N, C-alpha and C positions, 0 to 999 in steps of 0.2 A: 504494500500500500504506500502510495506516495505521501510526502509530507503535507502537501496541499489537501489531499483527501483526509488525512488524519486531523488536520486543523478544522476542516469543514465538518467532520463527523463529531469531533469533540466540542466541548463548550469553550468558546474563545476566552472567557474570563478566568479559566482555571490557572493560567500562568501567574495570575495575580497572587494566588495563595501558595504557589510553590516557593521554594527557598530563594530562588533568583528573583522572583517577583517581589518578595518582601524587601530584599536588598535594594532593588531598583526604586521601588516606591519610597523607601526610607530616604534614599539619596535625593530623590526629586523633592520630597516634602521638605527636608532640611535646606536644600538649595533655595526653594521659593520662600521659605520662612525667613532666611537670612536676607534675601533680596528685598522682601516686603518690609522688614524692620528697617533696613538701611534707607529705603525710599522714604518711609515715614519720618525717620530721624532727620533726613535732609530737608524734607518739607517743613517739619516742625522748626528746625533751626532757621530756615529762611523766613518763615512767617513771624517768628517771635523776635528775632534779633537781626535788624537790618545791618548790612555790612557798613563798617565805618572806615574811612580813610584815616591814615595816621596823621596827627596834627603836623602841619608844616611850620617849622621853627627855623629861624636864622640866628646864629650867634655872631655878633660883631665885636671882635676883640683883637687888639694888636698883638696879643700873646696867645699861644695855644692854651685852650681852656679844656681841662679834663672832663668838664660836664658834658661836652659833645659826645664822647664815646658812651658815657653812662646813659644819656638820653636815647641814643641810637639803640643801645642794648634793651631799653624799655619799650622800643617800638615807635618812637617818634621819628619823623622824617626831618633830619637836621642838616642844614647847610651852614657853611662857615664863610665869614668874610673877615679878612685881616685888618679891616679898618679903612680900606681903600674905597669902599662903597661902589664896587664895580658894577652893580646892577641897581642903581638908585630907583629906577622905575618900579621894580618889584617891592621895594621898601615903601613906596608911596601909594601903590594901588591895591593893597590888601592881599597880595599874593600869599603872604605869610600869615598864619594864624597868630603868631607871636614873634616878637623881635626881642632878643636878649642883647642889650646894648651896654657895653663898657663905655663910660664917658671920658676916660682919660686915654689919650693917644689914638683915638679913632677919628676919622674924618678930618684929619689935619689939613689936607688940601681943600676940603670942602668949606670949612669954617674955622676961624681962629678960636672959636669957643669949643672946638672939638666935638665931643659927644653931646654936649648941651645944644650946640648948633644943629647937629644931626637930628636930635630929638625934636627941637622946635620946628625944623623943616618938615619932618614926617607928620607931626601932629597938625601942622598948618594944612598940609595936603590931604591928610586923612585922619581926622580927629578920632575916629573909631578904632584905629589900629592899636592893638594891645602891645605895650612895650614894658618889659621888665628891665629896669636899669640897675647896674651894679658897678662897683669900683673898689679899689684898694684904699682910696683916699678917705679921710674922715669927712663926715657929712656936716661940714660947718655951714655958717650962714651964706657963704658964697654959692652954695649948691642948693639953696632952698627952691629956686626956680626949677631946677632939674627935678627935684623930688616931687614938686607939685605937678609937673607935666607928665611924669611917668605914671603908668598904671600900677606899678609896684617897684619897690626898691630893696635891694639886698647888698650886703657887703660881699666883695668878691671871694672872701674866705669863708662864706657861709657853707654849711655842709650840703651834701647832695640832697638829703631829704628835705631840707628847707627850700632848696631850689624846686624840687619836684612838687612839694605842697603848693608853693606860690604859682608855679606854672600851671598845675591842674586847676587851681582856683581861678586864674585868669582865663583859662580855656573853658571854664564851666564844666569841668569833669568831676 
């Protein structure tokens, strides 16, 4: 008797209850179960939590600032400017979510007031631009104008967590 005749005469669903049938069905069941859970998880994640872009920050400092690496490690998108203000338009037009600005030694070619002149210029062009100012200098009366214009002020020697707290506060995080 040929195989086709055997299948035709027998009941076609019998293979399901045979040993090989149980193995095949178990594999199929677990495959679809994993696939279904994965799809639900992806849909759940997409609907509950919209994707966020990393906050765009620029650090303007005439010296290398270790905060840059630490912020990058935390997932921030950080650019650096050595104080030459090579892309002033980005500083003026809100391209950055936050500007960290050292006021001593930056923007020397731009203004004799250095960082204070840079801060004044940016705030004149875009008053809503968030700027966190910092310096090694003491915050004497000479710098009150700078302190009032900035959205936040820290000493350059402040710890990373102080910077992070202030940055997240200014970014509304």
